[in-house]
TORLOFI-609909 format. One line per 2 residues: number of its first residue (from 1); their letters; for each residue x, y, z of C-alpha. Coordinates in Angstrom, 3 decimals, padded with zeros to 6 digits, always signed. Example, Ala and Ser with C-alpha at 12.3 -4.5 7.8 and 13.67 -1.06 7.14 Angstrom:
TORLOFI-609909
1> AS> +012.300 -004.500 +007.800 | +013.670 -001.060 +007.140
end
This chain:
TORLOFI-609909
1> MR> -119.085 +201.448 -007.043 | -117.682 +198.674 -004.873
3> SP> -115.347 +199.393 -001.978 | -111.595 +199.134 -002.590
5> YF> -110.118 +195.753 -001.757 | -106.540 +195.427 -000.501
7> PA> -104.616 +192.207 +000.092 | -103.400 +191.491 +003.599
9> RS> -099.850 +192.646 +004.278 | -097.121 +192.047 +006.815
11> VL> -094.394 +194.529 +007.732 | -090.978 +192.868 +007.379
13> FH> -088.680 +195.869 +007.845 | -089.523 +199.027 +009.795
15> KE> -087.665 +202.315 +010.136 | -085.967 +202.488 +013.516
17> AN> -086.094 +205.305 +016.075 | -082.413 +206.123 +015.497
19> GV> -083.066 +206.852 +011.829 | -081.893 +203.530 +010.375
21> TY> -084.004 +202.967 +007.267 | -084.621 +199.919 +005.094
23> RV> -084.888 +200.505 +001.360 | -084.724 +198.876 -002.105
25> PA> -086.528 +195.522 -001.674 | -085.693 +192.374 -003.619
27> LL> -087.795 +189.205 -003.441 | -087.181 +185.622 -004.506
29> YL> -089.402 +182.562 -004.141 | -087.637 +179.202 -004.033
31> SR> -090.222 +176.548 -004.854 | -087.766 +173.768 -004.008
33> FR> -087.665 +174.987 -000.395 | -091.158 +176.534 -000.338
35> SF> -089.522 +179.657 +001.004 | -089.324 +183.381 +000.317
37> LA> -086.115 +185.377 +000.589 | -086.689 +189.090 +001.233
39> FC> -083.622 +191.325 +000.801 | -083.113 +195.072 +001.192
41> EE> -080.562 +197.732 +002.031 | -079.981 +198.884 +005.593
43> RL> -079.238 +202.604 +005.505 | -078.179 +205.008 +008.236
45> SP> -080.783 +207.391 +006.787 | -083.081 +207.304 +003.739
47> SD> -080.360 +208.926 +001.596 | -078.584 +206.827 -001.069
49> SQ> -075.214 +208.030 +000.195 | -076.030 +206.624 +003.650
51> AH> -076.547 +203.037 +002.463 | -074.600 +200.581 +004.597
53> LL> -075.243 +196.836 +004.480 | -077.638 +194.295 +002.999
55> VM> -080.095 +192.407 +005.201 | -082.431 +189.462 +004.654
57> RK> -085.440 +187.689 +006.099 | -086.392 +184.140 +005.172
59> GT> -089.986 +182.960 +005.237 | -091.454 +179.468 +004.971
61> FY> -094.560 +179.419 +002.817 | -097.659 +177.524 +003.856
63> RN> -100.871 +177.629 +001.865 | -102.444 +180.418 +003.903
65> YV> -099.530 +182.223 +005.538 | -095.774 +182.785 +005.608
67> EW> -093.741 +182.175 +008.737 | -090.816 +184.608 +008.837
69> KD> -087.506 +184.252 +010.623 | -085.801 +187.226 +012.230
71> MC> -083.802 +189.655 +010.138 | -080.151 +188.811 +009.587
73> VL> -077.313 +190.991 +008.308 | -075.509 +189.625 +005.241
75> GT> -072.068 +190.391 +006.583 | -070.184 +188.843 +003.680
77> AA> -072.027 +190.975 +001.103 | -069.574 +193.844 +001.438
79> LP> -066.202 +195.168 +000.340 | -063.959 +197.058 +002.801
81> GH> -064.573 +200.798 +002.645 | -067.626 +200.404 +000.396
83> RS> -071.364 +200.502 +000.975 | -073.528 +197.675 -000.413
85> MN> -076.552 +198.546 -002.566 | -079.106 +197.250 -005.091
87> PC> -079.627 +193.603 -004.085 | -080.374 +191.409 -007.094
89> PV> -080.893 +187.676 -006.349 | -081.132 +184.908 -008.937
91> YD> -081.516 +181.154 -008.457 | -080.069 +178.474 -010.728
93> EF> -082.705 +175.730 -010.934 | -080.215 +173.360 -012.592
95> TG> -077.506 +173.482 -009.914 | -079.386 +174.714 -006.842
97> ML> -076.976 +177.636 -006.468 | -078.337 +180.968 -005.277
99> FL> -076.546 +184.182 -006.260 | -077.038 +187.565 -004.627
101> FF> -075.593 +190.291 -006.821 | -075.039 +193.816 -005.512
103> IA> -072.984 +196.915 -006.181 | -070.340 +198.183 -003.778
105> VL> -069.833 +201.961 -003.878 | -066.749 +203.626 -002.376
107> GH> -067.463 +205.385 +000.923 | -070.350 +207.830 +000.759
109> TS> -069.755 +208.853 -002.864 | -073.109 +209.741 -004.391
111> ES> -074.370 +208.759 -007.812 | -074.740 +212.414 -008.789
113> YQ> -071.076 +213.075 -007.957 | -070.003 +210.216 -010.228
115> LV> -072.144 +211.621 -013.032 | -070.703 +215.120 -012.696
117> TG> -067.079 +214.006 -012.509 | -067.123 +210.816 -014.576
119> DN> -065.202 +209.131 -011.742 | -066.775 +205.667 -011.480
121> VT> -066.200 +204.186 -008.012 | -068.792 +201.375 -008.236
123> RL> -067.935 +197.666 -008.149 | -069.877 +194.613 -009.412
125> CY> -070.051 +191.885 -006.750 | -071.944 +188.791 -005.665
127> IS> -072.163 +186.250 -002.880 | -073.609 +182.748 -003.279
129> SS> -075.427 +180.116 -001.256 | -075.868 +176.386 -001.883
131> DG> -078.396 +175.833 +000.934 | -081.249 +178.171 +000.034
133> GD> -079.843 +181.246 +001.760 | -078.955 +179.787 +005.156
135> TW> -075.218 +180.365 +004.680 | -073.342 +182.594 +002.246
137> SK> -069.934 +182.650 +000.595 | -067.360 +185.415 +000.701
139> PT> -067.843 +188.186 -001.883 | -066.597 +187.904 -005.454
141> DL> -065.655 +191.156 -007.221 | -066.321 +190.818 -010.966
143> TE> -065.525 +194.395 -011.965 | -062.150 +193.798 -013.594
145> TV> -062.876 +190.428 -015.183 | -066.373 +191.205 -016.519
147> IG> -066.552 +194.964 -017.135 | -062.844 +195.593 -017.643
149> AT> -061.811 +198.727 -019.547 | -065.456 +199.562 -020.347
151> IK> -065.750 +200.927 -016.810 | -064.017 +204.091 -018.079
153> DW> -066.913 +204.699 -020.477 | -069.500 +204.529 -017.701
155> AT> -069.886 +207.400 -015.243 | -071.501 +204.852 -012.960
157> FA> -073.713 +201.757 -013.134 | -076.066 +199.742 -010.958
159> LG> -078.103 +196.542 -010.897 | -081.847 +195.893 -011.111
161> PG> -082.747 +196.318 -008.380 | -084.852 +193.265 -007.602
163> HG> -084.823 +189.701 -008.877 | -082.880 +188.290 -011.818
165> IQ> -084.167 +185.420 -013.953 | -083.051 +182.150 -015.524
167> LK> -083.991 +181.214 -019.086 | -084.992 +177.717 -020.191
169> SG> -081.553 +177.358 -021.749 | -080.008 +177.769 -018.300
171> RL> -078.731 +181.308 -018.968 | -078.761 +183.495 -015.861
173> LI> -079.686 +187.157 -016.348 | -078.981 +190.097 -014.025
175> PA> -080.727 +193.361 -015.049 | -078.520 +196.432 -014.977
177> YA> -078.068 +199.953 -016.288 | -075.119 +202.264 -016.883
179> YH> -074.669 +205.985 -017.513 | -072.662 +206.103 -020.733
181> IE> -070.347 +209.096 -021.038 | -071.216 +210.907 -024.254
183> CR> -069.052 +213.992 -023.643 | -066.432 +213.965 -020.898
185> EC> -065.238 +217.564 -021.108 | -067.697 +220.290 -021.997
187> FG> -066.818 +223.757 -020.684 | -064.666 +222.215 -017.968
189> QL> -067.136 +219.669 -016.609 | -068.863 +216.437 -017.544
191> CL> -072.081 +217.580 -019.184 | -073.654 +214.659 -020.950
193> TT> -074.353 +211.076 -019.910 | -077.048 +208.761 -021.217
195> PR> -078.547 +205.982 -019.059 | -079.097 +202.696 -020.854
197> AF> -080.455 +199.422 -019.510 | -078.813 +196.081 -020.334
199> CF> -078.082 +192.788 -018.572 | -075.202 +190.696 -017.329
201> HS> -075.535 +187.023 -018.264 | -073.929 +183.653 -017.614
203> DT> -074.154 +180.473 -019.698 | -071.888 +178.556 -017.310
205> HG> -074.150 +178.458 -014.251 | -072.383 +181.430 -012.708
207> RS> -068.765 +180.389 -013.287 | -068.243 +183.209 -015.822
209> WR> -070.194 +186.316 -016.736 | -070.509 +188.732 -019.656
211> FG> -072.662 +191.737 -020.450 | -074.702 +192.490 -023.544
213> EA> -075.437 +195.587 -025.578 | -077.708 +198.194 -024.033
215> IP> -081.068 +199.494 -025.202 | -080.003 +202.077 -027.817
217> AP> -082.842 +204.535 -027.120 | -084.708 +206.083 -025.415
219> ES> -083.123 +206.685 -022.008 | -083.676 +203.759 -019.622
221> VE> -082.562 +203.277 -016.038 | -083.578 +200.726 -013.372
223> CQ> -085.070 +197.678 -015.037 | -086.218 +194.081 -014.818
225> MV> -086.526 +191.300 -017.413 | -089.052 +188.632 -018.392
227> SV> -088.666 +185.727 -020.824 | -091.831 +185.860 -022.958
229> DQ> -093.105 +182.770 -024.797 | -095.826 +182.841 -027.439
231> DD> -098.024 +179.958 -028.540 | -096.421 +179.992 -032.000
233> GS> -093.170 +178.825 -030.420 | -091.351 +182.169 -030.547
235> NV> -089.596 +183.677 -027.548 | -088.267 +187.129 -026.744
237> LY> -086.589 +188.704 -023.742 | -088.731 +191.577 -022.481
239> CN> -087.206 +194.504 -020.572 | -089.297 +197.033 -018.625
241> AR> -087.308 +200.060 -017.457 | -087.639 +203.281 -015.500
243> SP> -087.297 +206.420 -017.600 | -087.128 +210.200 -017.101
245> LG> -089.561 +210.641 -020.014 | -092.834 +210.488 -018.074
247> CR> -093.669 +206.818 -018.654 | -091.993 +203.422 -018.716
249> VQ> -089.795 +202.151 -021.531 | -089.972 +198.585 -022.822
251> AL> -087.560 +196.870 -025.207 | -087.180 +193.415 -026.724
253> SL> -084.166 +191.185 -027.286 | -084.278 +188.369 -029.826
255> DD> -080.992 +186.814 -028.640 | -081.549 +186.381 -024.901
257> GA> -080.077 +189.708 -023.850 | -077.003 +189.933 -026.076
259> AF> -078.575 +193.012 -027.721 | -081.841 +194.921 -027.482
261> QE> -083.973 +196.586 -030.100 | -084.839 +200.251 -029.743
263> GQ> -087.228 +200.776 -026.865 | -090.857 +201.916 -026.906
265> LV> -092.660 +204.259 -024.550 | -095.481 +202.550 -022.634
267> QH> -097.928 +205.420 -022.279 | -100.252 +203.646 -019.828
269> LV> -097.441 +202.890 -017.356 | -096.763 +206.410 -016.148
271> EP> -093.888 +207.603 -013.976 | -093.974 +210.185 -011.177
273> RN> -091.563 +213.108 -011.323 | -087.987 +211.735 -011.530
275> GC> -089.418 +208.248 -012.077 | -089.493 +205.242 -009.766
277> HG> -088.403 +201.634 -009.858 | -091.028 +199.078 -010.893
279> SV> -091.129 +195.283 -011.032 | -092.234 +192.797 -013.700
281> VG> -092.727 +189.059 -013.413 | -093.774 +186.620 -016.126
283> FP> -095.880 +183.511 -015.708 | -097.466 +180.900 -018.013
285> AP> -101.014 +181.795 -018.972 | -103.551 +179.576 -017.164
287> LH> -104.734 +177.248 -019.910 | -108.378 +177.242 -018.879
289> LY> -108.426 +181.028 -019.336 | -106.224 +181.051 -022.408
291> KA> -108.414 +178.517 -024.244 | -111.402 +180.772 -023.739
293> LR> -109.476 +183.556 -025.457 | -108.215 +181.635 -028.481
295> GH> -109.953 +182.687 -031.655 | -110.540 +186.191 -030.263
297> TS> -106.978 +187.481 -030.361 | -107.745 +190.907 -031.788
299> LC> -110.362 +191.535 -029.147 | -108.430 +189.973 -026.311
301> RH> -105.440 +192.137 -027.050 | -107.612 +195.015 -025.902
303> WT> -109.242 +193.011 -023.111 | -112.832 +193.077 -024.353
305> SF> -113.317 +189.315 -024.640 | -111.059 +188.636 -021.683
307> MA> -113.110 +190.792 -019.349 | -116.316 +189.278 -020.687
309> YT> -114.996 +185.838 -019.837 | -113.784 +186.769 -016.368
311> DC> -117.115 +188.436 -015.681 | -119.123 +185.362 -016.652
313> TH> -116.933 +183.079 -014.536 | -117.755 +185.180 -011.453
315> LP> -114.231 +185.458 -010.130 | -114.500 +185.727 -006.346
317> NS> -113.427 +188.495 -004.033 | -111.349 +186.519 -001.570
319> QS> -111.338 +187.349 +002.095 | -108.126 +188.264 +003.896
321> SH> -106.178 +185.732 +005.908 | -102.947 +186.005 +007.841
323> NS> -100.216 +187.144 +005.434 | -102.087 +185.731 +002.435
325> TL> -105.257 +186.326 +000.446 | -105.460 +183.321 -001.794
327> SP> -108.806 +182.311 -003.238 | -109.836 +178.733 -002.414
329> NM> -112.604 +178.541 -005.054 | -111.014 +178.536 -008.484
331> PP> -112.965 +178.104 -011.752 | -112.883 +174.543 -013.043
333> AP> -110.789 +173.642 -016.060 | -112.238 +171.276 -018.628
335> DP> -108.810 +169.955 -019.630 | -105.617 +171.442 -018.158
337> RP> -103.378 +169.454 -020.522 | -102.053 +171.358 -023.549
339> PP> -101.608 +169.686 -026.925 | -098.091 +168.335 -027.501
341> DF> -097.063 +171.098 -029.954 | -098.462 +173.957 -027.865
343> LT> -096.207 +176.490 -026.091 | -098.029 +178.200 -023.242
345> PT> -097.826 +181.971 -023.745 | -096.394 +184.238 -021.072
347> WV> -098.458 +186.867 -019.282 | -096.753 +189.611 -017.292
349> AY> -097.655 +191.399 -014.045 | -096.151 +194.771 -013.167
351> SH> -096.079 +196.783 -009.902 | -095.385 +200.505 -009.536
353> PT> -096.753 +203.651 -007.832 | -099.774 +204.909 -009.764
355> WT> -099.621 +208.680 -009.305 | -097.931 +211.021 -011.772
357> TA> -097.224 +213.680 -009.146 | -095.861 +211.598 -006.265
359> RR> -094.803 +208.116 -005.233 | -098.195 +207.000 -003.955
361> DL> -100.749 +204.199 -004.258 | -098.830 +201.117 -005.331
363> GV> -100.687 +199.363 -008.127 | -100.444 +196.074 -009.996
365> FL> -101.036 +195.905 -013.755 | -101.518 +192.935 -016.097
367> SL> -100.644 +192.333 -019.749 | -101.674 +189.308 -021.807
369> FP> -099.549 +190.505 -024.738 | -096.465 +192.169 -023.206
371> RD> -094.845 +192.702 -026.605 | -097.632 +195.186 -027.314
373> PD> -097.036 +198.409 -025.299 | -100.768 +199.196 -025.488
375> SW> -101.871 +195.906 -023.910 | -101.594 +196.890 -020.242
377> RG> -104.667 +196.981 -018.038 | -104.808 +198.342 -014.501
379> PW> -104.009 +199.256 -011.936 | -105.384 +197.387 -008.995
381> VI> -104.139 +199.547 -006.130 | -102.908 +197.158 -003.434
383> YE> -101.649 +199.862 -001.058 | -103.175 +203.312 -000.659
385> GP> -100.671 +205.911 +000.508 | -096.984 +206.750 +000.104
387> SA> -095.193 +203.878 -001.672 | -092.152 +203.458 -003.891
389> YS> -089.895 +200.552 -004.909 | -091.317 +197.020 -005.159
391> DL> -090.413 +193.522 -006.309 | -092.782 +190.791 -007.499
393> AY> -092.495 +187.006 -007.319 | -094.652 +184.355 -009.007
395> LE> -095.678 +181.070 -007.404 | -098.076 +178.192 -008.009
397> LP> -100.178 +176.519 -005.361 | -100.797 +172.756 -005.417
399> PS> -103.962 +172.084 -007.448 | -107.117 +170.470 -006.210
401> PG> -108.248 +167.329 -008.049 | -109.468 +168.189 -011.534
403> EP> -108.338 +171.813 -011.314 | -105.227 +173.648 -012.544
405> PA> -102.605 +175.042 -010.156 | -103.629 +178.338 -008.600
407> VA> -101.469 +181.194 -009.838 | -100.402 +183.595 -007.105
409> FA> -098.018 +186.499 -006.625 | -096.049 +187.978 -003.763
411> CL> -095.045 +191.628 -003.585 | -092.367 +193.171 -001.374
413> FE> -092.715 +196.938 -001.376 | -091.725 +200.210 +000.274
415> CG> -094.609 +202.063 +001.925 | -095.686 +204.099 +004.928
417> TK> -098.187 +206.541 +006.333 | -095.937 +209.614 +006.374
419> TA> -093.312 +208.706 +003.781 | -092.798 +205.863 +001.330
421> YD> -089.717 +204.768 +003.284 | -091.231 +204.069 +006.705
423> EI> -091.352 +200.303 +006.169 | -091.106 +197.436 +003.708
425> SF> -094.232 +195.272 +003.547 | -095.105 +191.885 +002.055
427> SV> -098.378 +190.770 +000.464 | -099.626 +187.655 -001.334
429> FS> -102.564 +187.624 -003.749 | -103.930 +185.380 -006.488
431> LY> -104.249 +185.998 -010.217 | -108.012 +185.842 -009.792
433> EL> -107.949 +188.609 -007.221 | -105.829 +190.683 -009.587
435> IN> -108.192 +190.149 -012.534 | -111.287 +190.757 -010.453
437> NL> -109.950 +194.044 -009.064 | -108.730 +195.589 -012.301
439> PG> -110.706 +198.758 -013.120 | -113.842 +197.993 -015.133
441> AG> -113.452 +194.208 -014.826 | -117.206 +193.715 -014.789
443> EL> -118.008 +196.384 -017.361 | -115.545 +196.199 -020.234
445> GS> -116.936 +192.916 -021.460 | -120.079 +194.638 -022.700
447> KS> -118.231 +197.409 -024.553 | -117.452 +197.341 -028.214
449> EG> -113.810 +197.395 -029.223 | -114.177 +200.700 -031.032
451> NE> -115.473 +202.506 -027.945 | -113.341 +200.724 -025.383
453> SR> -110.627 +203.306 -024.928 | -113.024 +206.203 -024.346
455> QA> -115.443 +204.252 -022.157 | -112.680 +202.695 -020.060
457> GE> -111.398 +206.194 -019.340 | -114.886 +207.301 -018.281
459> TC> -115.270 +204.276 -016.026 | -111.920 +204.925 -014.377
461> AE> -112.714 +208.595 -013.882 | -115.888 +207.656 -012.027
463> QE> -114.079 +205.191 -009.785 | -110.985 +207.259 -008.957
465> PR> -111.416 +209.503 -005.899 | -107.972 +211.084 -006.062
467> SA> -106.709 +213.999 -008.089 | -103.696 +212.271 -009.624
469> PV> -104.699 +208.798 -010.897 | -102.609 +206.801 -013.295
471> IH> -105.453 +205.607 -015.459 | -106.571 +208.704 -017.256
473> QT> -103.408 +210.792 -017.327 | -101.182 +210.726 -020.392
475> PH> -097.501 +211.398 -019.648 | -095.800 +214.318 -021.290
477> VK> -092.582 +213.247 -023.003 | -089.879 +215.871 -022.630
479> KR> -087.989 +216.983 -025.682 | -084.479 +215.632 -025.989
481> RR> -082.922 +219.103 -025.703 | -083.897 +219.058 -022.024
483> RK> -082.365 +215.660 -021.421 | -079.400 +216.890 -019.413
485> SK> -081.401 +218.602 -016.680 | -083.954 +215.780 -016.450
487> LM> -081.286 +213.106 -016.183 | -079.379 +214.986 -013.503
489> KT> -082.582 +215.279 -011.497 | -083.337 +211.596 -012.018
491> CS> -079.911 +210.391 -010.931 | -080.062 +212.359 -007.685
493> VS> -083.348 +210.784 -006.584 | -083.818 +207.019 -006.270
end
């Protein structure tokens, strides 16, 4: 068994001696500026009710490292008498306008109090920047114009957290969720709310916004979206959401977020008790890998042929460098140009703590067929220890002559040695490092499809030194009659 390999990381935000804590990371990569924008909440303590302001650090990306500026407070991202939470940035590639969405919650009112009383005191806001995040506008409060009277049907709501996306059509999407009031008065108190994920969207480059229908079932909370292309020309909007049901929920929209189909449980992507936020990011499949998989779709869906290919190409274990671990030696591509009628399919990476009993050991997973809830492989644990919320970004490195662009990812995540909220760290790693460090990457290629599930579990059991791994534990889905108590526990812990 080879030794664990972790990408290099840099600490961007660290808990201060006076108790000030930085939580809920959001990450955006602006290729036009070759810069990263790292956002998070500044809290007076780790508690949700003690959130205060939003802060940011900007980093210039070079091929082997990121040069970060000092932290700055986003003073305009606030409403008087409210605390700012859940940063959710999105960049309009057509206009060059950057939006930072957030919620503003009255005073120190907790989410659990809003759920018990049905008194929604949360506002939908954003600030914007036309210069890549150097300067920001005054806040815009969209609550009345966008949500309107529907606010009375929500006990509370929130965004993302983490990055939003832009579709090829130009539509901007902001992931969100709301606790729908199912029964306002039951024995003198609010007794039933149902969390449902949805998205706000704009087809006018941010001049006007609307919101779509939520995932009808099962319960879904914090979420992120990916636009998924397939080589047959079809496209769906993919939503991956936190759930109190023991594992993640995924749902598809065929109309760019206007409505979602009923969700599916993703058994391999388990949740710890009360759940935890996770991040998804989509990226075009590298053609030199995808071509090797064509004609073996049924096998590749379960990774057998894919792992055989990656094994025979001898994907390297890159060595760490300052703030980045990008592999310089990429496999050659015979012809990186797709045929004119070919639509490059979308692969999806996902980050989340990997234990079922605690927020520990942040892992990254990969799916070649995200529409299939059984297609996930992983995790590659990139941080061993307490860890919680994360946000992923996708970037491409300039190609060498005769080779395709190198696919890489950045991850901004909560972690620490004592608690998961000691600091927020930043790491960069390549797709090849991810593939090469997935469990069983060098072994699954020799397995038959019929025995893959059992043998992969045996391989993971041999490699996992801890008592609560994600790989071989199947989540227990609670019965719906216990929904009330589970949801109340979930809403009180973020």
